[in-house]
KEKE-3310 file (N, C-alpha, C; in steps of 0.2 Angstrom, whole numbers, plus 5000, padded with zeros to 4 digits):
npx = (5979:5977:5962:5956:5945:5936:5929:5920:5913:5899:5892:5887:5892:5902:5918:5931:5928:5926:5938:5947:5943:5946:5960:5963:5960:5968:5981:5981:5980:5993:6002:6000:5987:5970:5958:5943:5929:5917:5900:5890:5874:5861:5846:5838:5842:5837:5834:5844:5835:5824:5831:5835:5823:5816:5823:5821:5815:5826:5837:5851:5858:5858:5864:5877:5874:5861:5859:5854:5846:5836:5831:5819:5806:5802:5814:5823:5817:5819:5833:5835:5829:5838:5850:5846:5844:5857:5864:5857:5861:5875:5877:5874:5885:5895:5893:5897:5911:5913:5909:5918:5931:5931:5930:5917:5906:5890:5884:5877:5877:5876:5882:5894:5910:5922:5931:5938:5954:5958:5949:5947:5943:5940:5946:5942:5928:5923:5920:5913:5903:5893:5888:5883:5881:5887:5888:5893:5904:5914:5917:5910:5905:5914:5927:5938:5952:5952:5950:5954:5959:5962:5968:5957:5944:5937:5932:5928:5933:5930:5921:5903:5896:5886:5888:5901:5904:5900:5908:5921:5919:5918:5929:5939:5937:5944:5957:5970:5974:5973:5974:5970:5972:5978:5969:5961:5970:5971:5957:5956:5966:5961:5948:5951:5964:5973:5987:5985:5991:5997:5993:5995:5982:5973:5973:5986:5994:5996:6006:6009:6009:6002:5989:5988:5986:5973:5968:5965:5976:5974:5970:5959:5952:5950:5954:5963:5960:5952:5948:5933:5928:5918:5911:5901:5897:5901:5904:5899:5910:5921:5917:5917:5930:5936:5931:5936:5950:5950:5946:5956:5967:5963:5956:5945:5931:5928:5915:5914:5901:5896:5890:5877:5864:5867:5863:5872:5884:5896:5894:5904:5912:5922:5935:5935:5935:5948:5955:5951:5956:5970:5973:5970:5974:5974:5966:5952:5945:5935:5937:5944:5950:5951:5961:5972:5974:5977:5990:5997:5997:6004:5997:5993:5983:5969:5962:5946:5937:5925:5908:5896:5903:5919:5934:5944:5956:5960:5963:5973:5982:5986:5991:6001:6010:6015:6020:6012:6003:6001:5991:5978:5963:5961:5955:5964:5972:5982:5978:5986:5999:5999:5997:6009:6019:6017:6025:6031:6042:6047:6037:6036:6046:6041:6029:6033:6040:6029:6021:6028:6028:6014:6012:6020:6015:6002:6008:6013:6002:5995:6002:6013:6027)
npy = (4958:4952:4947:4932:4925:4910:4900:4886:4869:4865:4855:4844:4830:4824:4817:4821:4834:4841:4840:4845:4858:4861:4860:4870:4881:4880:4881:4894:4901:4897:4904:4917:4923:4928:4916:4913:4903:4905:4903:4904:4911:4908:4915:4909:4896:4880:4866:4851:4840:4845:4850:4838:4831:4840:4838:4826:4824:4825:4815:4814:4825:4823:4815:4804:4790:4790:4793:4786:4784:4775:4771:4767:4777:4774:4768:4778:4787:4779:4778:4792:4794:4786:4793:4805:4800:4796:4808:4815:4808:4809:4822:4826:4820:4827:4840:4842:4841:4852:4863:4863:4864:4871:4887:4892:4903:4910:4919:4932:4935:4948:4954:4964:4963:4970:4969:4958:4954:4945:4932:4915:4902:4885:4870:4855:4850:4862:4868:4859:4854:4845:4845:4857:4873:4888:4904:4909:4902:4906:4918:4930:4940:4949:4961:4958:4958:4952:4939:4922:4906:4890:4875:4871:4861:4853:4840:4834:4829:4838:4852:4854:4859:4869:4876:4881:4895:4902:4897:4901:4915:4917:4911:4919:4929:4926:4931:4925:4908:4892:4874:4856:4845:4838:4838:4849:4860:4859:4861:4875:4881:4878:4885:4898:4901:4903:4899:4888:4886:4870:4862:4855:4847:4854:4846:4839:4849:4850:4842:4824:4823:4835:4831:4820:4826:4827:4815:4802:4794:4780:4764:4762:4751:4735:4723:4717:4725:4729:4743:4748:4760:4765:4776:4775:4762:4744:4730:4713:4704:4711:4711:4697:4694:4703:4698:4685:4689:4695:4685:4675:4682:4685:4697:4709:4717:4734:4744:4760:4772:4777:4787:4783:4777:4763:4751:4743:4750:4761:4777:4790:4804:4817:4817:4805:4797:4799:4793:4780:4776:4778:4767:4756:4740:4740:4748:4751:4759:4772:4785:4801:4809:4799:4791:4800:4802:4789:4789:4799:4793:4782:4770:4754:4753:4751:4756:4758:4759:4771:4768:4772:4782:4787:4793:4799:4812:4817:4807:4800:4810:4811:4798:4796:4806:4801:4788:4777:4770:4756:4753:4754:4745:4730:4715:4706:4709:4707:4707:4704:4706:4720:4724:4721:4725:4739:4754:4766:4773:4785:4794:4804:4813:4818:4823:4833:4842:4845:4851:4862:4869:4872:4880:4891:4896:4900:4910:4919:4923:4929:4939:4938:4943)
npz = (5415:5399:5391:5383:5372:5369:5356:5354:5350:5359:5365:5378:5379:5373:5376:5371:5366:5377:5384:5376:5376:5389:5389:5380:5387:5398:5392:5387:5399:5404:5396:5399:5398:5402:5401:5393:5389:5377:5377:5364:5364:5354:5349:5339:5338:5340:5352:5352:5350:5343:5331:5325:5324:5315:5303:5298:5285:5277:5278:5275:5281:5294:5309:5306:5308:5306:5293:5281:5267:5264:5276:5288:5295:5308:5314:5313:5323:5334:5335:5337:5349:5357:5356:5362:5375:5379:5378:5388:5400:5400:5401:5414:5421:5415:5418:5431:5430:5421:5428:5438:5432:5420:5412:5407:5399:5396:5383:5371:5353:5352:5363:5372:5366:5368:5378:5376:5370:5359:5350:5349:5338:5339:5346:5338:5328:5322:5310:5302:5290:5291:5303:5304:5296:5304:5307:5319:5322:5314:5320:5317:5325:5330:5326:5312:5315:5327:5326:5327:5322:5330:5327:5321:5314:5299:5298:5286:5269:5259:5255:5253:5237:5237:5248:5247:5243:5254:5264:5259:5260:5274:5279:5274:5282:5294:5303:5307:5303:5308:5307:5311:5303:5287:5277:5280:5278:5264:5260:5263:5256:5243:5243:5247:5243:5253:5265:5278:5294:5301:5315:5332:5340:5354:5365:5365:5368:5381:5394:5398:5412:5416:5413:5421:5433:5435:5438:5450:5461:5464:5457:5443:5441:5448:5442:5428:5412:5396:5386:5377:5367:5356:5346:5337:5338:5334:5322:5321:5318:5323:5337:5340:5339:5348:5360:5360:5361:5374:5383:5381:5386:5399:5402:5408:5399:5397:5392:5386:5385:5369:5356:5357:5367:5379:5390:5396:5395:5402:5409:5410:5419:5411:5418:5424:5413:5408:5418:5417:5404:5407:5415:5408:5399:5386:5372:5362:5349:5340:5340:5338:5349:5359:5354:5354:5368:5371:5365:5371:5384:5382:5378:5371:5356:5346:5331:5325:5310:5308:5310:5298:5292:5289:5297:5290:5285:5298:5306:5298:5297:5311:5314:5305:5309:5321:5317:5318:5310:5309:5318:5314:5311:5303:5295:5297:5307:5322:5338:5350:5345:5342:5355:5362:5353:5349:5346:5356:5358:5351:5353:5364:5360:5348:5352:5361:5351:5343:5352:5356:5344:5342:5353:5351:5339:5345:5353:5344:5336:5346:5350:5359:5368)
capx = (5980:5973:5957:5956:5939:5937:5923:5920:5907:5897:5889:5890:5892:5908:5924:5936:5927:5926:5945:5951:5942:5950:5967:5964:5959:5974:5987:5981:5982:6000:6006:5999:5981:5964:5954:5935:5925:5910:5895:5886:5867:5857:5839:5835:5844:5833:5838:5846:5830:5820:5834:5835:5816:5814:5827:5819:5814:5833:5842:5859:5860:5857:5869:5879:5870:5854:5860:5853:5840:5831:5830:5812:5805:5802:5820:5826:5814:5822:5840:5835:5828:5844:5855:5844:5845:5864:5866:5855:5865:5882:5876:5874:5892:5900:5892:5901:5918:5913:5908:5924:5937:5931:5927:5912:5901:5885:5884:5874:5881:5875:5886:5900:5916:5928:5935:5943:5960:5957:5945:5950:5938:5943:5948:5936:5925:5919:5918:5910:5896:5888:5885:5879:5885:5885:5893:5897:5910:5918:5918:5908:5902:5920:5931:5943:5958:5952:5948:5960:5957:5967:5967:5950:5943:5931:5929:5927:5939:5928:5914:5898:5896:5881:5891:5908:5904:5899:5915:5926:5918:5919:5936:5943:5936:5948:5964:5975:5970:5977:5970:5973:5973:5980:5963:5959:5974:5969:5951:5957:5970:5956:5943:5953:5971:5978:5990:5984:5996:5995:5996:5993:5976:5975:5975:5993:5999:5998:6010:6005:6009:5997:5983:5987:5984:5965:5967:5966:5982:5972:5968:5952:5948:5955:5956:5966:5954:5953:5943:5931:5925:5916:5906:5895:5897:5906:5901:5899:5916:5925:5914:5919:5938:5938:5929:5942:5956:5949:5946:5963:5972:5960:5955:5938:5930:5924:5913:5912:5896:5897:5885:5870:5863:5867:5862:5878:5890:5898:5894:5909:5914:5929:5941:5935:5937:5955:5957:5950:5961:5977:5974:5968:5979:5973:5961:5949:5941:5934:5937:5950:5953:5953:5968:5976:5976:5981:5997:6000:5998:6008:5993:5992:5977:5967:5957:5940:5933:5918:5902:5892:5907:5926:5937:5948:5962:5962:5966:5979:5988:5988:5995:6007:6015:6018:6022:6007:5998:5999:5986:5972:5960:5960:5952:5970:5976:5983:5978:5991:6005:5998:5998:6016:6024:6016:6031:6030:6049:6048:6031:6037:6049:6036:6024:6037:6041:6022:6018:6032:6026:6008:6012:6024:6009:5998:6011:6014:5996:5992:6007:6017:6034)
capy = (4952:4952:4942:4929:4921:4903:4898:4879:4866:4866:4849:4841:4823:4821:4818:4824:4841:4845:4839:4849:4864:4862:4861:4877:4886:4879:4883:4901:4903:4896:4909:4923:4926:4926:4913:4912:4900:4909:4899:4909:4909:4910:4914:4905:4890:4875:4861:4845:4835:4849:4850:4832:4829:4844:4836:4819:4823:4825:4811:4814:4830:4821:4811:4798:4784:4791:4796:4781:4786:4769:4769:4768:4783:4771:4767:4785:4789:4775:4780:4798:4793:4783:4798:4809:4797:4796:4815:4817:4805:4812:4829:4826:4819:4832:4846:4842:4843:4859:4868:4863:4865:4876:4894:4893:4909:4911:4926:4932:4938:4955:4956:4969:4959:4975:4967:4953:4955:4941:4927:4909:4897:4878:4865:4851:4850:4868:4870:4853:4856:4840:4847:4863:4880:4893:4910:4911:4898:4910:4924:4936:4945:4953:4963:4953:4958:4948:4932:4917:4899:4886:4868:4870:4855:4852:4834:4831:4831:4843:4856:4853:4865:4874:4879:4884:4902:4904:4895:4906:4922:4917:4909:4925:4934:4924:4934:4920:4902:4885:4868:4851:4840:4840:4840:4856:4864:4859:4865:4882:4883:4878:4890:4905:4903:4905:4893:4888:4882:4864:4862:4849:4848:4857:4841:4838:4854:4848:4836:4819:4825:4839:4827:4815:4830:4826:4808:4800:4789:4773:4761:4763:4745:4730:4717:4719:4726:4733:4748:4749:4766:4766:4781:4773:4755:4740:4725:4706:4702:4714:4709:4690:4695:4706:4693:4680:4692:4696:4678:4672:4686:4686:4704:4711:4722:4739:4748:4767:4774:4782:4792:4781:4773:4756:4750:4740:4754:4765:4784:4793:4811:4817:4815:4798:4794:4799:4788:4773:4775:4777:4761:4750:4737:4741:4753:4750:4765:4775:4792:4804:4811:4793:4789:4805:4801:4783:4790:4803:4789:4776:4764:4751:4754:4749:4761:4755:4764:4773:4766:4777:4787:4786:4799:4802:4815:4819:4801:4799:4815:4810:4792:4797:4810:4796:4782:4772:4768:4749:4752:4754:4739:4726:4709:4702:4712:4703:4711:4703:4709:4727:4726:4719:4729:4746:4757:4773:4776:4792:4798:4810:4818:4821:4827:4839:4846:4848:4855:4869:4873:4875:4886:4896:4898:4904:4916:4924:4927:4933:4944:4937:4944)
capz = (5411:5393:5391:5376:5372:5365:5354:5352:5350:5366:5368:5385:5379:5370:5380:5367:5365:5384:5386:5372:5379:5396:5387:5377:5392:5402:5389:5387:5405:5405:5392:5402:5397:5406:5395:5394:5384:5376:5374:5361:5364:5348:5350:5334:5339:5344:5355:5347:5348:5338:5325:5322:5322:5309:5298:5296:5278:5274:5282:5274:5285:5301:5312:5301:5310:5304:5286:5276:5264:5264:5283:5290:5300:5315:5316:5315:5329:5339:5336:5340:5356:5360:5356:5367:5382:5380:5379:5395:5405:5400:5403:5422:5423:5412:5421:5437:5427:5418:5434:5442:5428:5414:5413:5401:5400:5391:5380:5365:5348:5353:5369:5371:5366:5368:5384:5373:5366:5354:5351:5346:5337:5339:5341:5336:5321:5322:5303:5299:5287:5293:5310:5302:5295:5309:5307:5325:5322:5310:5324:5314:5330:5332:5320:5309:5318:5334:5324:5326:5323:5333:5326:5319:5310:5295:5298:5280:5265:5254:5257:5248:5232:5239:5254:5246:5243:5261:5268:5256:5263:5281:5280:5272:5287:5299:5303:5307:5302:5309:5307:5314:5298:5280:5272:5281:5274:5257:5259:5264:5250:5237:5244:5248:5241:5259:5268:5285:5299:5303:5322:5336:5344:5361:5370:5365:5371:5389:5395:5402:5420:5417:5413:5427:5439:5435:5439:5456:5461:5464:5451:5441:5442:5452:5438:5421:5408:5390:5385:5370:5366:5349:5346:5333:5338:5329:5320:5324:5317:5328:5343:5341:5339:5354:5365:5360:5364:5381:5386:5381:5390:5405:5403:5407:5394:5400:5387:5388:5381:5364:5354:5358:5374:5380:5397:5398:5394:5407:5408:5415:5418:5407:5421:5425:5406:5408:5423:5414:5399:5409:5418:5404:5396:5379:5370:5355:5348:5333:5343:5337:5355:5363:5351:5356:5375:5371:5363:5377:5390:5380:5379:5365:5354:5339:5328:5321:5306:5311:5307:5295:5289:5291:5300:5285:5286:5304:5309:5294:5299:5318:5314:5301:5313:5326:5315:5321:5305:5309:5323:5310:5311:5297:5297:5298:5313:5328:5344:5354:5342:5343:5362:5363:5349:5348:5348:5359:5359:5349:5354:5368:5357:5343:5356:5363:5345:5341:5358:5356:5338:5344:5358:5348:5335:5349:5356:5338:5334:5352:5351:5366:5366)
cpx = (5975:5968:5956:5950:5940:5930:5924:5914:5905:5893:5892:5889:5898:5915:5929:5935:5928:5934:5949:5950:5945:5957:5968:5964:5966:5980:5987:5983:5990:6004:6004:5992:5975:5959:5947:5932:5918:5905:5890:5878:5863:5850:5835:5837:5839:5837:5839:5840:5826:5824:5835:5828:5814:5818:5826:5818:5821:5838:5849:5862:5860:5863:5871:5875:5863:5854:5859:5846:5834:5829:5822:5811:5805:5809:5824:5823:5818:5829:5840:5834:5834:5849:5853:5845:5852:5866:5864:5859:5872:5882:5877:5881:5896:5899:5896:5908:5918:5913:5915:5931:5937:5928:5923:5907:5896:5884:5879:5878:5881:5879:5892:5907:5923:5933:5940:5948:5959:5952:5947:5944:5942:5943:5941:5933:5920:5917:5916:5903:5891:5884:5881:5883:5882:5890:5896:5903:5916:5919:5916:5906:5908:5924:5936:5949:5958:5951:5954:5957:5963:5965:5960:5950:5937:5928:5927:5933:5937:5922:5909:5897:5892:5884:5898:5908:5904:5905:5920:5925:5920:5926:5941:5943:5940:5955:5969:5972:5975:5972:5973:5974:5975:5974:5960:5963:5972:5962:5952:5961:5965:5951:5945:5960:5976:5981:5989:5990:5993:5998:5992:5986:5978:5977:5982:5997:6000:6002:6006:6004:6003:5990:5982:5985:5976:5963:5969:5972:5980:5970:5961:5948:5953:5958:5959:5960:5956:5947:5940:5926:5923:5910:5899:5894:5902:5902:5902:5906:5921:5923:5917:5927:5940:5936:5934:5948:5956:5949:5953:5968:5969:5959:5947:5937:5925:5922:5911:5907:5898:5892:5877:5870:5863:5867:5868:5885:5890:5897:5899:5910:5921:5935:5941:5937:5944:5958:5956:5955:5968:5978:5973:5975:5979:5967:5959:5944:5940:5934:5944:5954:5955:5960:5973:5979:5979:5988:6000:6002:6002:6004:5992:5985:5976:5962:5952:5938:5926:5912:5898:5896:5914:5928:5942:5955:5964:5966:5973:5984:5990:5993:6001:6013:6018:6020:6018:6002:5996:5993:5979:5969:5959:5958:5958:5974:5976:5983:5984:5998:6005:5999:6005:6020:6022:6022:6030:6037:6050:6042:6032:6041:6045:6031:6027:6038:6034:6019:6022:6029:6019:6008:6015:6019:6005:6001:6012:6007:5993:5997:6011:6024:6039)
cpy = (4952:4946:4939:4925:4915:4902:4890:4875:4865:4860:4846:4833:4820:4823:4822:4832:4844:4845:4844:4857:4866:4863:4868:4882:4886:4882:4891:4904:4903:4901:4916:4927:4924:4923:4912:4909:4903:4904:4904:4907:4912:4909:4910:4898:4885:4870:4855:4841:4839:4849:4844:4830:4833:4842:4829:4818:4823:4822:4812:4820:4828:4817:4805:4792:4784:4793:4791:4783:4781:4767:4771:4773:4780:4770:4773:4787:4785:4777:4788:4798:4790:4788:4803:4807:4797:4803:4817:4814:4808:4819:4830:4825:4824:4839:4847:4844:4850:4864:4868:4865:4870:4882:4896:4898:4909:4918:4926:4935:4945:4958:4961:4964:4964:4972:4962:4955:4952:4935:4921:4904:4890:4875:4861:4853:4856:4870:4864:4854:4851:4842:4853:4869:4885:4898:4911:4907:4901:4917:4930:4942:4950:4955:4958:4952:4954:4941:4928:4910:4895:4878:4866:4864:4855:4845:4830:4833:4836:4846:4855:4860:4870:4879:4883:4891:4905:4903:4900:4912:4922:4915:4915:4930:4932:4927:4929:4913:4896:4880:4862:4845:4843:4842:4847:4861:4865:4862:4872:4884:4883:4884:4897:4906:4904:4898:4893:4884:4876:4863:4856:4851:4850:4852:4839:4843:4854:4842:4831:4820:4830:4836:4823:4819:4829:4819:4806:4795:4782:4771:4762:4757:4739:4725:4720:4720:4730:4738:4748:4755:4767:4770:4779:4765:4751:4734:4718:4703:4704:4712:4702:4690:4698:4702:4688:4683:4693:4690:4675:4676:4688:4693:4705:4716:4727:4743:4755:4769:4779:4787:4789:4777:4766:4755:4747:4744:4759:4773:4787:4800:4811:4815:4808:4794:4794:4793:4781:4771:4774:4770:4755:4747:4738:4745:4752:4755:4767:4783:4795:4806:4805:4791:4794:4804:4794:4784:4794:4798:4782:4769:4761:4752:4752:4753:4757:4761:4765:4771:4772:4783:4786:4793:4802:4806:4816:4813:4799:4804:4813:4804:4793:4801:4806:4790:4776:4769:4760:4748:4752:4746:4736:4719:4704:4704:4707:4707:4710:4706:4716:4728:4725:4724:4736:4750:4764:4776:4783:4796:4804:4815:4822:4825:4834:4844:4849:4853:4862:4873:4876:4881:4892:4900:4903:4911:4921:4927:4931:4938:4944:4938:4939)
cpz = (5405:5393:5383:5377:5368:5363:5351:5352:5358:5369:5374:5384:5375:5374:5377:5367:5372:5386:5382:5374:5385:5394:5384:5382:5396:5399:5388:5393:5406:5402:5394:5400:5402:5401:5398:5388:5383:5373:5371:5361:5358:5349:5345:5334:5343:5347:5350:5345:5342:5331:5322:5319:5315:5303:5295:5288:5274:5278:5281:5278:5292:5303:5307:5302:5307:5296:5281:5273:5264:5271:5284:5295:5307:5318:5317:5321:5335:5340:5339:5347:5360:5361:5362:5374:5384:5382:5386:5401:5406:5403:5411:5424:5421:5415:5427:5435:5425:5423:5438:5438:5423:5416:5407:5403:5395:5389:5374:5360:5349:5359:5367:5371:5366:5373:5381:5369:5359:5355:5347:5345:5336:5346:5339:5329:5320:5315:5299:5296:5288:5299:5309:5301:5300:5309:5313:5326:5317:5313:5321:5318:5332:5326:5318:5313:5325:5332:5323:5326:5326:5332:5324:5314:5306:5296:5292:5275:5259:5257:5251:5243:5234:5244:5253:5246:5250:5265:5265:5259:5270:5283:5279:5278:5294:5298:5303:5308:5304:5309:5310:5309:5291:5276:5274:5278:5267:5255:5259:5258:5244:5237:5244:5245:5247:5261:5275:5288:5301:5310:5326:5339:5351:5366:5371:5367:5378:5389:5399:5409:5421:5417:5419:5433:5440:5437:5446:5456:5461:5457:5449:5442:5444:5447:5431:5416:5401:5390:5378:5371:5359:5349:5342:5333:5334:5328:5323:5324:5322:5335:5345:5343:5346:5360:5366:5363:5372:5385:5386:5385:5397:5407:5403:5402:5398:5394:5390:5383:5376:5362:5355:5364:5374:5387:5400:5398:5400:5405:5413:5414:5414:5411:5423:5418:5406:5412:5420:5408:5402:5412:5414:5401:5389:5377:5363:5354:5341:5335:5342:5344:5359:5360:5354:5363:5375:5369:5368:5383:5388:5380:5372:5363:5347:5337:5324:5316:5308:5307:5304:5292:5293:5294:5296:5288:5293:5308:5305:5296:5306:5318:5311:5305:5318:5324:5317:5316:5306:5314:5320:5310:5304:5299:5299:5304:5319:5334:5349:5352:5343:5351:5364:5360:5347:5351:5350:5360:5357:5350:5358:5365:5351:5347:5358:5357:5343:5346:5357:5350:5339:5348:5355:5343:5339:5351:5350:5337:5340:5354:5357:5364:5369)
residu = (MET:LYS:LYS:VAL:GLY:ILE:VAL:THR:LEU:ASP:GLY:MET:PHE:ASN:TYR:GLY:ASN:ARG:LEU:GLN:ASN:TYR:ALA:MET:GLU:LYS:VAL:LEU:ASN:GLN:ILE:GLY:PHE:ASP:SER:GLN:THR:LEU:VAL:ILE:ILE:ASP:SER:LYS:LYS:LYS:ASP:ILE:TRP:SER:ARG:ILE:ARG:ASN:LYS:ILE:SER:ASN:PRO:LYS:ASP:ILE:PHE:PRO:ALA:LEU:ARG:ARG:LYS:THR:ILE:LYS:GLU:LYS:LYS:ILE:THR:SER:GLU:MET:ALA:SER:PHE:ILE:LYS:MET:ARG:ASP:LEU:LYS:THR:LYS:GLU:PHE:SER:VAL:PHE:GLN:ASN:LYS:TYR:LEU:ASN:ASN:VAL:LYS:VAL:THR:LYS:ASN:ALA:ASN:PHE:ASN:GLU:PHE:PHE:LYS:ILE:ILE:VAL:GLY:SER:ASP:GLN:VAL:TRP:ASN:PRO:ARG:ILE:GLY:PHE:ASN:THR:LYS:ASN:PHE:LEU:VAL:PHE:VAL:PRO:LYS:GLU:LYS:ARG:ILE:SER:TYR:ALA:ALA:SER:PHE:GLY:VAL:SER:ASN:ILE:PRO:LYS:PRO:LEU:GLN:LYS:HIS:TYR:THR:LYS:HIS:LEU:MET:GLY:ILE:ASN:GLU:ILE:SER:VAL:ARG:GLU:GLU:ALA:GLY:LYS:GLU:ILE:ILE:ARG:GLN:LEU:THR:GLY:ARG:THR:ALA:GLU:LEU:VAL:PHE:ASP:PRO:THR:MET:LEU:LEU:LYS:ARG:GLU:ASP:TRP:GLU:LYS:LEU:ILE:PRO:VAL:GLU:GLU:TYR:HIS:ALA:LYS:PRO:TYR:ILE:ILE:ILE:TYR:ALA:LEU:ARG:GLY:TYR:ASN:GLU:GLU:LYS:LYS:GLN:LYS:LEU:ASN:LYS:PHE:ALA:VAL:GLU:ASN:GLU:PHE:GLU:ILE:ILE:HIS:ILE:MET:GLY:ASP:PHE:TYR:ASN:GLU:LYS:HIS:LYS:VAL:LEU:SER:PRO:ASP:GLU:PHE:LEU:HIS:ALA:LEU:ARG:ASP:ALA:ARG:MET:ILE:PHE:THR:ASP:SER:PHE:HIS:CYS:ILE:VAL:PHE:SER:ILE:ILE:MET:HIS:LYS:PRO:PHE:VAL:ILE:PHE:GLU:ARG:SER:GLY:GLY:ASN:MET:GLY:SER:ARG:ILE:GLU:THR:LEU:LEU:SER:ARG:PHE:ASN:LEU:THR:ASN:ASN:LEU:TYR:THR:SER:LYS:ILE:ASP:PHE:ASP:ASP:VAL:MET:ILE:ASN:THR:ASP:PHE:ASN:ASP:VAL:ASP:LEU:ILE:LEU:GLU:LYS:GLY:ARG:ASN:HIS:GLY:ILE:GLN:TYR:LEU:LYS:ARG:VAL:LEU:GLU:VAL:ASN)
# end
């Protein structure tokens, strides 16, 4: 059996990242490959605390919540500490899931990769300049003919001018390119003149029944509830509206911890995250992958614009594909109307079509007969 490597973001605190990694491994196994996720160890790479601390002088390059030039250093330090505490708590829960379900292996860039037939970079925001430009995410450690991207995301609508020549050089080095949003296609066209394939995120390549195999049969929570999963929090207007909606419908509110620590928010493992979403009456989020799973599981949802920066093209591409643009939050949105009238009638057909297209792309670039 041929071996295919995967390179993706490796943080142990983001539900979407770990679940798309699971999906990518699973799909590759299903089409006949031995998949292995390569966690590239860079001796020059410092831990997240050091990287954030050393960038305090340049806040625009740090986490969006910290990217305010007028912010005082004391508050930056407080938010950094909150992020680190969240990360450490989630890492404990995620480690159990990863050890059980993922084939992640630590290697160095100098390792022998001859045993790998191809290596795939993606999905998630592997090419996001705000996270940091890293040549490992362009697979420079293997020959060009082995380099493939699947549903790679930039997470931005344009690349900063100082980085454009670097992106052009390294994008030209990818043998087969696919992305998950329209803005990504346009960036690649502008920088390289190439046409990238637009494909579904790996999480949508698995069927609902595949995901439900990770979820216990029993209900997640005895009483009816709604989920709030806001990576960067939400404002007072939304809070009041959500509380009113919950009271009127006799729903409990379950908060899942986002990118910062909150003692009242739940820390779940990725499979528990799926369990909670599946049994919720409604979901409120600013997370791309939380929206994806809401769609897969036919759960009414409302999308909040992310505090400190919007999600742009990846959300627009996703919602337009499924005709669900009315689920974006506005001050006039009626939560009861969204809960009752969100239309999932065509979702499964759209998922099937996109799933087939994504799998066919993988089979073509991996030379499956």
